[in-house]
MARBA-3410 file (N, C-alpha, C, O; in Angstrom, 1 decimal):
100
-11.4,-22.8,30.0,-10.5,-21.7,29.5,-9.3,-22.3,28.8,-8.8,-23.3,29.3 ~ -8.9,-21.7,27.7,-7.9,-22.3,27.0,-6.5,-22.0,27.6,-6.2,-20.8,28.1 ~ -5.6,-23.0,27.6,-4.3,-22.7,28.2,-3.6,-21.8,27.3,-3.8,-21.7,26.0 ~ -2.7,-21.0,27.8,-1.8,-20.1,26.9,-1.3,-20.7,25.7,-1.5,-20.1,24.7 ~ -0.6,-21.9,25.7,0.0,-22.5,24.5,-1.1,-22.7,23.4,-0.9,-22.4,22.2
-2.3,-23.2,23.8,-3.4,-23.4,22.9,-3.9,-22.1,22.3,-4.1,-21.9,21.1 ~ -4.0,-21.1,23.2,-4.5,-19.8,22.8,-3.4,-19.2,21.8,-3.8,-18.6,20.8 ~ -2.2,-19.3,22.1,-1.2,-18.7,21.2,-1.3,-19.4,19.8,-1.3,-18.8,18.8 ~ -1.3,-20.7,19.8,-1.5,-21.5,18.5,-2.7,-21.0,17.7,-2.6,-20.9,16.5 ~ -3.8,-20.8,18.5,-5.0,-20.4,17.8,-4.8,-19.0,17.1,-5.1,-18.8,15.9
-4.1,-18.2,17.9,-4.0,-16.8,17.4,-3.0,-16.8,16.2,-3.2,-16.1,15.2 ~ -1.9,-17.6,16.2,-1.0,-17.7,15.1,-1.7,-18.2,13.9,-1.4,-17.8,12.8 ~ -2.7,-19.0,14.1,-3.4,-19.6,13.0,-4.3,-18.5,12.4,-4.4,-18.5,11.1 ~ -4.8,-17.7,13.1,-5.6,-16.5,12.6,-4.7,-15.6,11.8,-5.1,-15.2,10.7 ~ -3.7,-15.3,12.3,-2.7,-14.3,11.6,-2.2,-15.0,10.3,-2.2,-14.3,9.3
-1.9,-16.2,10.3,-1.4,-16.9,9.1,-2.5,-17.0,8.1,-2.3,-16.8,6.9 ~ -3.7,-17.4,8.5,-4.8,-17.6,7.6,-5.3,-16.4,6.9,-5.7,-16.4,5.8 ~ -5.2,-15.3,7.6,-5.7,-13.9,7.1,-4.6,-13.1,6.4,-4.9,-12.2,5.6 ~ -3.4,-13.4,6.8,-2.2,-12.6,6.3,-2.2,-11.2,7.0,-1.4,-10.4,6.7 ~ -3.0,-11.0,7.9,-3.1,-9.8,8.6,-2.3,-9.9,9.9,-1.9,-11.0,10.4
-2.0,-8.8,10.5,-1.4,-8.8,11.8,-2.1,-7.9,12.7,-1.6,-6.8,13.1 ~ -3.3,-8.4,13.1,-4.1,-7.6,14.1,-3.5,-7.6,15.4,-2.5,-8.3,15.7 ~ -4.1,-6.9,16.3,-3.6,-6.8,17.7,-3.6,-8.3,18.2,-4.5,-9.0,18.0 ~ -2.6,-8.7,19.0,-2.6,-9.9,19.6,-3.6,-10.0,20.7,-4.1,-9.0,21.2 ~ -4.0,-11.2,21.0,-5.1,-11.3,22.1,-4.5,-10.8,23.3,-3.3,-10.7,23.5
-5.4,-10.4,24.2,-5.0,-10.0,25.5,-4.1,-11.1,26.2,-4.2,-12.3,25.9 ~ -3.3,-10.7,27.2,-2.5,-11.7,27.9,-3.3,-12.8,28.5,-3.0,-13.9,28.5 ~ -4.4,-12.4,29.1,-5.3,-13.4,29.7,-6.8,-13.1,29.2,-7.5,-12.6,30.0 ~ -7.1,-13.4,28.0,-8.4,-13.1,27.5,-9.6,-13.7,28.2,-9.5,-14.9,28.6 ~ -10.6,-12.9,28.4,-11.9,-13.4,28.9,-12.4,-14.5,28.0,-12.1,-14.5,26.8
-13.2,-15.4,28.4,-13.8,-16.4,27.5,-14.6,-15.8,26.3,-14.6,-16.2,25.2 ~ -15.2,-14.6,26.7,-16.1,-13.9,25.6,-15.2,-13.4,24.5,-15.7,-13.3,23.3 ~ -13.8,-13.1,24.8,-13.0,-12.7,23.6,-12.9,-13.6,22.6,-12.9,-13.2,21.4 ~ -12.9,-14.9,22.8,-12.8,-16.0,21.8,-14.1,-16.1,21.0,-14.1,-16.7,19.9 ~ -15.1,-15.6,21.5,-16.4,-15.7,20.8,-16.8,-14.6,19.9,-17.7,-14.7,19.2
-16.0,-13.5,19.9,-16.2,-12.3,19.2,-15.9,-12.5,17.8,-14.8,-12.8,17.5 ~ -16.8,-12.3,16.8,-16.7,-12.7,15.5,-15.5,-12.0,14.8,-14.8,-12.6,14.0 ~ -15.2,-10.8,15.2,-14.1,-10.0,14.6,-12.7,-10.6,14.9,-11.7,-10.2,14.3 ~ -12.7,-11.5,15.9,-11.4,-12.1,16.3,-11.1,-13.3,15.3,-10.0,-13.7,15.1 ~ -12.2,-13.8,14.7,-12.0,-14.9,13.8,-11.2,-16.0,14.2,-10.4,-16.5,13.4
-11.5,-16.5,15.5,-10.7,-17.6,16.0,-11.0,-18.9,15.3,-10.1,-19.7,15.1 ~ -12.2,-19.1,14.8,-12.6,-20.3,14.1,-12.6,-20.0,12.6,-13.1,-18.9,12.3 ~ -12.2,-20.9,11.8,-12.2,-20.6,10.3,-13.7,-20.6,9.9,-14.5,-21.3,10.5 ~ -14.0,-19.8,8.9,-15.3,-19.7,8.4,-15.4,-20.9,7.3,-14.5,-21.1,6.5 ~ -16.6,-21.6,7.4,-16.8,-22.7,6.6,-18.2,-22.8,6.2,-19.1,-22.5,7.1
-18.5,-23.3,5.0,-19.9,-23.5,4.6,-20.6,-22.2,4.3,-20.0,-21.2,4.0 ~ -21.9,-22.3,4.4,-22.8,-21.2,4.1,-22.7,-20.7,2.7,-22.9,-19.5,2.4 ~ -22.3,-21.6,1.8,-22.1,-21.2,0.4,-23.3,-20.6,-0.2,-23.2,-19.6,-0.9 ~ -24.5,-21.2,-0.1,-25.8,-20.7,-0.6,-26.0,-19.2,-0.1,-26.3,-18.3,-0.9 ~ -25.8,-19.0,1.2,-26.1,-17.7,1.7,-25.1,-16.7,1.2,-25.5,-15.6,0.8
-23.8,-17.1,1.1,-22.8,-16.2,0.4,-23.2,-15.9,-1.0,-23.1,-14.7,-1.4 ~ -23.7,-16.8,-1.8,-24.1,-16.6,-3.2,-25.3,-15.6,-3.2,-25.4,-14.7,-4.1 ~ -26.1,-15.8,-2.3,-27.3,-14.8,-2.3,-26.9,-13.4,-2.0,-27.4,-12.5,-2.6 ~ -26.0,-13.3,-1.0,-25.5,-11.9,-0.6,-24.7,-11.3,-1.8,-24.7,-10.1,-2.0 ~ -23.9,-12.1,-2.4,-23.0,-11.6,-3.6,-23.9,-11.2,-4.7,-23.6,-10.2,-5.3
-25.0,-12.0,-5.0,-26.0,-11.5,-6.0,-26.7,-10.2,-5.6,-26.9,-9.3,-6.5 ~ -26.9,-10.0,-4.3,-27.6,-8.8,-3.8,-26.5,-7.7,-4.0,-26.9,-6.5,-4.3 ~ -25.2,-7.9,-3.8,-24.2,-6.9,-4.0,-24.1,-6.4,-5.5,-23.8,-5.3,-5.8 ~ -24.5,-7.4,-6.4,-24.4,-7.1,-7.8,-25.6,-6.4,-8.5,-25.5,-6.0,-9.6 ~ -26.7,-6.3,-7.7,-27.8,-5.7,-8.2,-27.6,-4.2,-8.4,-26.8,-3.6,-7.8
-28.5,-3.7,-9.3,-28.3,-2.3,-9.6,-29.3,-1.4,-8.8,-29.5,-0.2,-9.1 ~ -30.0,-2.0,-7.9,-31.0,-1.2,-7.1,-30.4,-0.3,-6.1,-29.8,-0.8,-5.2 ~ -30.6,1.0,-6.4,-30.0,2.0,-5.5,-30.7,1.9,-4.1,-31.9,1.7,-3.9 ~ -29.9,2.0,-3.0,-30.4,1.9,-1.7,-30.9,0.6,-1.3,-31.7,0.5,-0.3 ~ -30.6,-0.4,-1.9,-31.2,-1.8,-1.6,-30.6,-2.2,-0.2,-29.6,-1.7,0.2
-31.4,-2.9,0.6,-31.0,-3.4,1.9,-31.1,-4.9,1.9,-32.2,-5.4,1.6 ~ -30.1,-5.6,2.4,-30.3,-7.0,2.7,-30.4,-7.2,4.2,-29.7,-6.7,5.0 ~ -31.4,-8.0,4.5,-31.6,-8.3,5.9,-31.3,-9.8,6.1,-31.9,-10.7,5.5 ~ -30.4,-10.1,7.1,-30.0,-11.4,7.4,-30.4,-11.6,8.9,-30.0,-10.9,9.8 ~ -31.4,-12.6,9.0,-32.0,-12.8,10.3,-31.7,-14.3,10.8,-31.3,-15.2,10.0
-31.8,-14.5,12.0,-31.6,-15.8,12.6,-31.4,-15.7,14.1,-31.2,-14.6,14.7 ~ -31.5,-16.8,14.8,-31.2,-16.9,16.2,-29.7,-16.4,16.5,-28.9,-16.4,15.6 ~ -29.6,-15.9,17.7,-28.2,-15.5,18.1,-27.2,-16.7,18.1,-27.6,-17.8,18.5 ~ -26.0,-16.4,17.7,-25.0,-17.4,17.6,-24.9,-18.2,16.4,-24.1,-19.2,16.3 ~ -25.7,-17.9,15.4,-25.8,-18.7,14.1,-24.8,-18.3,13.1,-24.6,-19.1,12.1
-24.1,-17.2,13.3,-23.1,-16.9,12.3,-23.4,-15.8,11.4,-22.8,-15.6,10.4 ~ -24.4,-15.0,11.7,-24.9,-13.9,10.8,-23.8,-12.8,10.6,-23.5,-12.4,9.5 ~ -23.2,-12.5,11.7,-22.1,-11.4,11.6,-20.9,-11.9,10.9,-20.4,-11.2,10.1 ~ -20.5,-13.2,11.1,-19.3,-13.9,10.4,-19.7,-14.0,8.9,-18.8,-13.7,8.1 ~ -20.9,-14.3,8.6,-21.3,-14.4,7.2,-21.1,-13.0,6.5,-20.5,-13.0,5.4
-21.6,-12.0,7.1,-21.4,-10.6,6.5,-20.0,-10.3,6.5,-19.6,-9.7,5.5 ~ -19.3,-10.6,7.5,-17.8,-10.2,7.4,-17.1,-11.0,6.3,-16.3,-10.4,5.6 ~ -17.5,-12.3,6.1,-16.8,-13.1,5.0,-17.1,-12.4,3.6,-16.3,-12.1,2.8 ~ -18.4,-12.2,3.5,-18.7,-11.6,2.1,-18.1,-10.3,1.9,-17.6,-10.0,0.8 ~ -18.1,-9.5,2.9,-17.4,-8.2,2.7,-15.9,-8.3,2.6,-15.3,-7.5,1.8
-15.2,-9.2,3.3,-13.8,-9.5,3.1,-13.6,-10.0,1.6,-12.6,-9.5,1.0 ~ -14.4,-10.9,1.1,-14.3,-11.3,-0.3,-14.4,-10.1,-1.2,-13.6,-10.0,-2.1 ~ -15.4,-9.4,-1.0,-15.6,-8.2,-1.9,-14.4,-7.2,-1.8,-14.0,-6.7,-2.8 ~ -13.9,-7.0,-0.7,-12.7,-6.1,-0.5,-11.6,-6.7,-1.3,-10.8,-5.9,-1.9 ~ -11.4,-8.0,-1.2,-10.3,-8.6,-1.9,-10.5,-8.4,-3.4,-9.5,-8.4,-4.2
-11.7,-8.3,-3.9,-12.1,-8.0,-5.3,-12.0,-6.5,-5.7,-12.5,-6.1,-6.7 ~ -11.4,-5.7,-4.8,-11.2,-4.3,-5.0,-12.4,-3.5,-4.8,-12.4,-2.3,-5.2 ~ -13.4,-4.0,-4.1,-14.6,-3.2,-3.6,-14.1,-2.3,-2.5,-13.2,-2.6,-1.8 ~ -14.8,-1.2,-2.3,-14.6,-0.4,-1.2,-15.6,-0.8,-0.2,-16.8,-0.9,-0.5 ~ -15.2,-1.2,1.0,-16.0,-1.7,2.0,-16.0,-0.8,3.3,-14.9,-0.4,3.9
-17.1,-0.3,3.7,-17.3,0.6,4.8,-18.0,-0.2,6.0,-19.2,-0.7,5.7 ~ -17.4,-0.3,7.1,-18.1,-0.9,8.2,-18.4,0.2,9.3,-17.5,0.9,9.7 ~ -19.6,0.3,9.6,-20.1,1.3,10.6,-20.2,0.7,12.0,-20.8,-0.3,12.2 ~ -19.6,1.3,12.9,-19.6,0.9,14.2,-21.0,1.1,14.8,-21.7,2.0,14.5 ~ -21.4,0.2,15.7,-22.7,0.3,16.3,-22.6,1.3,17.5,-23.7,1.5,18.1
END
């Protein structure tokens, strides 16, 4: 488990990196909190080819097209999708995320 000073530093990094001010982490977060992709505790890095493929898919004119991203659990599929959507949102795209 991360000690509170390390957890606080990690959270400050997330806020500074994103420019957002999401809810702070719980006072004593469970270990699984740190693994949830939406908390973006770890910087996104790499996956350039996959990002390019998804951006190209976004740019297609095919109505109702679906992109399927598959892989073993824990490989970063959700973070990849979140990264591409965040980039598109920064480009003035409207992004809708549907809760499961």
